[in-house]
C-alpha positions, 0 to 999 in steps of 0.5 A: 779488568777492575774497570770493566767489573765496575761498569758491569756492576753499574749496569745491573744496579742502576735498573735494579734501583729504578725497579725498587723505587717504582715498586715502592712508589706503587706500594705506597700509592696502593696503601694510600688508596686503600687507606682512603677508600671509604668502603666497609670491606676496606675498613675491615681490612684496615682494622685487621692490618692495624690489629696485626701490625700496631701492637707488634710495633710498641717497641718502635713507638716507645722512643717517640711516645717518651719524647712526646711525653717529655715535651708535654711534661716540659711544657707543663712545667713551664706553665706551672712555673709561669703560674707560680710566678703569677701567684707570687706576684698576686700574693705580694699584691694581696699582702700590700692590700691586706696591710692597707686594709688593716690600716684603713680598718684601724683608722676607721675604728678611731674615726668612728670612736672620735666622731663627736667633734661638736663643741658642745659643753655637754659632751664628755670629750672633745676631739682635736687634730694633731698639728705637730709633734715636738720633733725632739728626742728629749721632749715627747709632746704634740700640739692640738688644734683645740685650746682654752676657747674650747673649754680645755683645762690643764691636766685633762687626759687625752686618748687616741680612741684605744689607749691613754696618750698623755695629758694637757700641759699648756694652753693657748686660745686655739692650741693645746700642748699634750705631754705624752706618756713617754716623756721623761716628765710624765708620771701616771698612777696605775693599777695592774690587773688582775693582781690589783697592784698599784704602780707608777708608769714613769716616762723615760723618752722610750717607746715602752715606759718603765713601771716603778714602785710596784707593791708586789712585783712577784704578782705581776706577769707580762701580758697583764693589763695596765690602767689608770688608777685615778690616784691624785685626782688628775686622771679618771680611773680605768683608762687603758694604758697598755700591757706589761712587758719585760725588757732584756734586762728583766725590768717591767715596762708597759707596751702602750695600747695607743699607736704613737706612730699614727697620732692623727686625732686625739680625744680630750676627756672632760673630767671635772671635779679633779684637782686643778693643775696649776704648775704648767707651761703656756703655749703662747707667751703673754704679750708685752715685756717680761718682768720678774718680781724684785724679790727674784733678783739678788740684793745688789742687782739693779732693777728696772725700777731703779 
């Protein structure tokens, strides 16, 4: 009996499905034709249908609209992330270009300030190229490619175009040794502005030499300018040395104006009329065997003359 009932029901459902499918196909075809017909009446009919149906289906379109907006937002965030990465990369490149531009600007300023390289005795300074440095933490000095044949004199001040670097200490015919302000043997009489206090800038092989023998330390403040005083007649007065700074221990030091990390060209100031510096070293030793006076030997020591 159950088998007969299933057969009877299948006899009804099969034709019914085919009928519904045919009606659906005809309806869709009619809608397609109506939507494709280019006629003013049909256009008004389509507009009426759209006005009646579409507003009532906002709730049905909300998930679709939200999904579309979510996809658009995701694509927008993805584009923003890509643009952010590109901007970060460009910013790093711009920072590198900025640093290179600043270095070139500083070098250009020094070269413009040191462009008088003609060996003319009427000039007030002569420029030399730094050949080498001491390479020792206990000796702060550099070697220039100018010497006695260019008219240099021991004790003349050297600058890098901005601040004081050191003094000539040792001459050869073609080279000259410059003792830097940071060397432990360097002592420069200085004036601290605006208070006008006299002091000594004493090198200690550090990048910021200390300030000693200040008349009134209470009148000195960090940031004050330090210039050469001209006392002693070796250096001319008014050469910029740097600014006053205080170390963690409270001791006053000088933040040097010269860029000691990039010493390429040095300007040797022609400063005549000062006291001659006679106790200096020679860059090139004299030729021939070295001989000491007999007075320098103990009485019982045999000499070369014996």
